[in-house]
Each structure stands twice: as structure tokens, then as C-alpha cells.
N, C-alpha and C positions, 0 to 999 in steps of 0.2 A: 575508554570511558566504560565506568560499571554502572548500572542502574540499580539503586536501591529499591527494594520492593516497597518499603514503607513510604517513599517518596510519591505524594499525591500526583506530581507533575511527570512521573517517569514515563508515561505513554506520550505526553507532548516532547519530553525529552528525546525519547527515541524517534518520534516524527522528525524534530528538527534534525536530528543526527543523521538519519536516512535522507532527507532532503538534501544536506550538504554532502554526503557520500554520493548520491546520484548525479548532483550537479557537477562533482569532480570527474564523474564518468561520461559527462558530455550531454546530459538530459537537461532540459529547461523546464522550470516550475511554472505551471500555468495555474494551479490552485492547491492549497491545502485545507483539509477538513471540509470537503465539499459536502453539504448536507442538503437532503431534500426529503419529502414524505417517505421515501422508500428505503432510506438508508444513509450511510455516510461513506465517503472515501478518504482515505487519509491523505493520499497525495495523487495529483493528476500532473503528469509531466509529459514533455514532448521529447521523442528521441527520433531525430531525423523526421521521416515522414509517418512516424507511429505515435499514436496517443497512448500513453501508458498510464493505467489505473493501478496504483499501487497501495497494497495492504502491508502496514507496518506491524509486526507482531514481536512482542518483548515477553519473555518467559524467565523468571528468577527461579522457578522450581520446575525441572524438566521430568518429574515423576510419572505424569500420564502421557505428555506428548511434548515434543519440542516445539518451538516457536512456529516453525513452517507447518508442522503437521496439525496445528491448533487451528488452521483455516479449514474448517469443516465445509462439506458440500452445501450445507444451508448457508453458511457466510459466504461462500462462493457466489451462490444463486443471489443473495442480497447485493453483493457488489456487482455482479452483472446486470441486475435490474436497475440499480442506481447508476450505473454507467449508461445504460440505454437511455435512461431519463436525461442525464447530462447531454449526451448527443443530441437527444430530441430539442432540448431547450436551446442548444447552441447550433441548431441546424446542421449538424454533421453526420446525421444517420447514414447517409449514402457516401459521403466524402472522406470518412476517417478509417485509416488502418488502426485498429486497436490490438492492445495487448494487456495481459493482468500479470502484474509481477508481485512478488512477496519480498520485503526486506525484513528478515528475522534476525533478531538480537537474542543470544543465549547468555550464558553466565559470564562469557569472556567480553562482553560488550561490543564485539566486533560484528559488523554487517555480514549477514549471508544473503546475497541477492540471487534470488530465484526468478530468472527471465521466464515469461511465458508459462507462470506455475499453473495455471488453469485456463480454460477457454470455454466459449459459449457452446 
């Protein structure tokens, strides 16, 4: 599937495609588009005993950085803070093994799954 950059819903389409891809890999969806005062996490998945916070990236133009490289340190920190808030809200702070993944889509529309893309 190729995502047209003019499509307003291309980000949502990428998230839906990433969710389907991850479910096929054995992950279970917990939430999509989790939002709080600190930020947003595209997908929260369960992979065996690990809670996986997933950032979905879509790049139609790769001139500056590819989709995975576009997850800057600042964006990573925002995702980490949002994940910590999620864990607190669900009383999982001391109980959950966590990981931060990126599912990146480039021009070919195929997912590039980067497990453990960054850490706290």
C-alpha cells in the first residue's frame, strides 16, 4: 500500500496498517492514539510480557531524514514521558516490562519495524 502525501488521513492509514502488521507478528493491541496532557502515543501493544509503545512514522519525501530517523531525541522524550504517565494511570509503574518501537513507512509503503528503537 502506498500512502499519498496529499491524503489527510495518511497518518491514520499508516497507524492502521502498522497495527495490522504488528498483530500479525503476535502483538495484541491495547490502545491506539493514547492521548494525555503530555503527548500522544500512536499504538500501545502487548508482546508477551512486554508493553510496547509504538511510534508510527510516514515519510513521503526522504530528503532530510527517513521515517525512522525523524523520531528525534525531543520526540523520544515526549513519548517516554507520555508512556510513564500511561503506566501511572494504569498502576503499572512497577509491574510492566516496557519497550519503545518504531514502525516506519517509506516510499514503498512497507513497514520497517525497529524493535527497541530507543530507551529511557
